[in-house]
C-alpha positions in Angstrom: -27.6 -19.8 32.3 -25.9 -18.9 35.6 -25.1 -21.4 38.3 -25.1 -20.1 41.8 -23.3 -21.9 44.8 -26.7 -23.3 45.7 -27.0 -24.9 42.4 -23.9 -27.0 42.3 -25.6 -29.9 43.8 -27.3 -30.7 40.6 -27.1 -34.6 40.5 -26.4 -35.1 36.9 -24.2 -33.5 34.1 -27.2 -33.8 31.8 -29.4 -31.6 34.0 -27.2 -28.6 33.2 -29.3 -28.4 30.2 -33.0 -28.2 29.6 -35.3 -29.3 26.9 -33.9 -31.6 23.9 -30.4 -30.7 24.7 -30.4 -32.9 27.9 -30.8 -36.0 26.0 -28.4 -35.2 23.3 -25.9 -38.2 22.4 -22.8 -36.2 23.1 -21.4 -38.2 25.9 -23.1 -36.5 28.8 -24.7 -39.5 30.1 -21.2 -41.0 30.3 -19.8 -38.1 32.1 -22.8 -38.3 34.6 -22.2 -41.9 35.4 -18.4 -41.2 36.1 -19.3 -38.3 38.5 -21.0 -40.2 41.2 -17.9 -40.0 43.7 -16.5 -36.9 45.2 -13.0 -36.3 44.2 -12.0 -34.8 47.8 -13.9 -34.5 51.1 -16.6 -31.9 50.7 -16.5 -32.0 46.8 -19.9 -30.7 45.5 -18.9 -30.7 42.0 -20.8 -33.0 39.3 -18.3 -33.4 36.6 -15.6 -36.3 36.2 -12.1 -35.2 37.1 -11.2 -35.4 33.4 -13.7 -32.8 32.4 -12.8 -30.5 35.2 -9.1 -30.7 34.1 -10.1 -29.5 30.6 -12.0 -26.5 31.9 -8.8 -25.8 34.3 -6.6 -25.7 31.3 -8.9 -23.6 29.2 -9.1 -21.1 31.9 -5.5 -21.1 32.5 -4.7 -21.0 28.9 -3.6 -20.6 26.3 -5.2 -23.6 24.7 -5.9 -27.4 24.6 -4.8 -29.2 21.4 -4.5 -32.5 20.1 -0.6 -32.1 19.6 0.1 -30.8 23.0 -2.6 -32.6 25.1 -4.3 -35.3 23.3 -6.1 -36.8 26.4 -7.5 -33.4 27.2 -8.5 -32.9 23.5 -10.2 -35.9 23.5 -12.2 -35.2 26.7 -13.1 -31.8 25.4 -14.3 -33.1 21.9 -16.4 -35.9 23.8 -18.0 -33.3 26.3 -18.1 -30.2 24.4 -21.4 -29.2 25.3 -20.8 -29.3 29.1 -17.7 -27.8 28.7 -19.1 -24.8 26.9 -21.8 -24.5 29.2 -19.7 -24.3 32.4 -17.4 -21.7 30.6 -20.5 -19.8 29.9 -21.1 -19.6 33.4 -17.9 -17.6 33.8 -18.6 -15.2 31.0 -16.3 -17.2 28.7 -16.9 -18.4 25.1 -15.3 -21.7 23.7 -13.5 -21.3 20.4 -13.1 -24.7 18.6 -11.3 -25.8 15.5 -11.8 -29.4 14.6 -9.7 -29.2 11.5 -6.6 -27.9 13.5 -7.7 -30.1 16.7 -7.3 -27.0 18.9 -9.6 -25.0 21.3 -9.3 -21.9 23.6 -11.4 -19.9 25.9 -11.8 -16.3 25.6 -14.0 -13.7 27.1 -17.7 -13.6 25.9 -18.9 -10.6 23.8 -21.2 -9.3 26.3 -21.1 -5.6 24.8 -19.5 -4.7 28.2 -22.3 -5.9 30.5 -20.2 -8.9 31.8 -16.8 -9.2 33.6 -13.8 -10.3 31.7 -12.0 -13.2 33.4 -9.1 -13.4 31.0 -6.0 -11.3 32.0 -4.9 -8.7 29.6 -1.5 -8.5 28.6 0.3 -5.5 26.5 2.2 -6.3 23.3 5.0 -4.3 22.4 5.6 -2.9 19.0 8.1 -5.9 18.3 5.5 -8.3 19.5 2.9 -7.4 17.1 5.3 -7.0 14.2 6.7 -10.5 15.1 3.1 -11.8 15.2 2.6 -10.8 11.5 5.7 -12.2 10.4 5.0 -15.5 12.0 1.5 -15.5 10.8 2.7 -15.0 7.3 5.1 -18.0 7.6 2.4 -20.0 9.0 -0.3 -19.5 6.2 2.7 -20.1 3.7 3.4 -23.4 5.2 -0.2 -24.4 5.6 -0.8 -23.8 1.8 1.9 -26.2 1.1 0.3 -28.8 3.3 3.6 -28.5 5.8 4.1 -27.6 9.5 5.7 -24.1 9.9 9.1 -23.6 11.5 11.1 -20.5 11.8 14.8 -19.8 12.9 15.9 -17.3 15.7 18.0 -15.2 13.5 15.4 -14.9 10.9 12.9 -13.5 13.3 15.7 -11.1 14.7 16.6 -9.9 11.4 13.1 -9.4 10.4 12.2 -7.2 13.4 15.6 -5.4 13.1 14.1 -3.5 9.9 11.7 -1.6 12.2 14.5 0.1 14.1 15.0 3.8 13.8 17.9 4.6 11.1 19.6 6.6 13.8 19.8 3.7 16.4 23.3 2.4 15.7 23.1 0.1 18.9 22.5 -3.1 16.8 23.2 -5.3 20.0 20.3 -3.6 21.8 18.0 -4.0 18.9 18.9 -7.8 18.8 18.3 -8.0 22.6 14.8 -6.5 22.2 13.9 -8.7 19.3 15.1 -11.6 21.2 13.0 -10.8 24.2 9.8 -10.7 21.8 10.6 -14.2 20.7 10.8 -15.3 24.2 7.4 -13.8 24.9 5.9 -15.5 22.2 7.5 -18.8 23.6 5.8 -17.9 26.9 2.4 -17.4 25.0 2.8 -20.9 23.4 2.8 -19.1 19.9 6.2 -20.5 19.4 7.4 -24.0 20.4 11.2 -24.4 20.9 12.6 -27.6 18.9 15.5 -29.8 20.1 17.5 -28.2 17.3 19.4 -25.0 18.4 17.4 -21.8 17.9 14.5 -23.3 15.7 11.0 -23.1 16.6 7.5 -24.4 15.3 4.9 -21.8 14.9 1.7 -23.2 16.5 -1.6 -23.1 14.3 -3.5 -21.3 16.9 -1.7 -18.0 15.6 -3.9 -18.1 12.3 -7.1 -18.4 14.4 -6.4 -15.5 16.7 -5.1 -13.1 14.3 -7.5 -12.5 11.5 -7.1 -11.3 8.0 -8.8 -8.0 9.0 -6.6 -7.5 11.8 -3.5 -8.4 9.8 -4.5 -5.8 7.0 -4.8 -2.9 9.6 -1.6 -3.7 11.3 0.3 -4.3 8.0 -0.7 -0.7 7.1 0.6 0.6 10.4 3.9 -1.2 10.0 4.5 -0.2 6.4 4.1 3.3 7.4 6.3 2.6 10.5 9.2 1.0 8.5 9.1 4.1 6.2 9.6 6.6 9.0 12.9 8.5 9.4 12.0 9.9 13.0 10.8 8.3 16.3 8.0 5.7 16.8 9.4 2.8 15.5 12.3 2.2 17.7 10.6 1.1 21.0 10.8 -2.6 20.8 10.0 -3.2 24.4 6.6 -1.9 24.8 4.9 0.5 27.1 7.0 3.0 25.9 6.1 6.9 25.6 7.0 6.9 21.9 4.3 8.9 20.0 5.6 9.3 16.4 3.5 8.3 13.4 3.4 4.6 13.0 3.6 3.7 16.7 1.4 0.5 17.3 0.4 -0.8 20.6 -1.4 -4.2 20.9 -3.2 -5.3 24.0 -4.4 -8.7 24.2 -5.8 -11.4 26.5 -3.1 -14.0 25.1 -4.0 -16.1 28.3 -7.2 -17.1 26.3 -5.8 -15.9 22.9 -8.8 -13.7 22.3 -7.2 -10.6 22.0 -8.0 -6.9 21.3 -5.4 -5.1 19.1 -5.2 -1.3 19.2 -3.1 0.6 16.8 -2.5 4.2 17.4 -1.1 6.9 15.1 -1.1 10.5 14.7 -4.3 10.4 12.6 -6.5 8.4 15.0 -6.9 4.9 16.5 -8.3 1.5 15.1 -9.5 -1.2 17.4 -10.6 -4.6 16.5 -11.7 -7.9 18.3 -9.4 -10.8 17.5 -11.6 -13.7 16.9 -11.2 -17.1 15.7 
């Protein structure tokens, strides 16, 4: 259902739906009763402030979780149906994991017929290699019923193995690796801890990097690690390296529903990262 500007005066939250859904006992009536007063002069919105805040956070990205925003998470769970509907008006899909208590918005799968709201970012070779390593640590910790943590030097050492054997500037390699770690912090994949150079790996990573994507990327990076020529040394991304094993990833990490594209001399493979 698409909402035009003339339709926003709909007097009730529940009227955003038709048929049996309108009476569904999911908190919509409560949301309607809270939306009677405008939030500012000229406000024609029909949702209460807290539901609007959830929508804003989902669109801004990268996610809403019980851990980082308990109030927003509770509101989302209570009003999931209307949140999902309003996101759909923007060609967005809502992904929710109740077990991990986390949710994010992503571009809807419209087969190219609809616009994409979520911005695209380019992930460097180091970014995608780091994502693989972090996902491995996350799943290992989850299997033990523990939260996942990682140290800065461990991540730097892991990324350093992908450098070209002829690259003797280890300080530059380390700086590039640290830049990749910083980007993971910016994308909210890693959360810095009070302890120096320690991070928590956020559960959202397992939802956006699926096993199929991991299998494809690991094959690329195993090939890259074994190369004795160029193609594995460009840790900053966006470079012109074209050797076998080069990997480029582009994704909507704002909404964390990303398309990863890996290129090599033999062709390309593209997959949609879905939770």
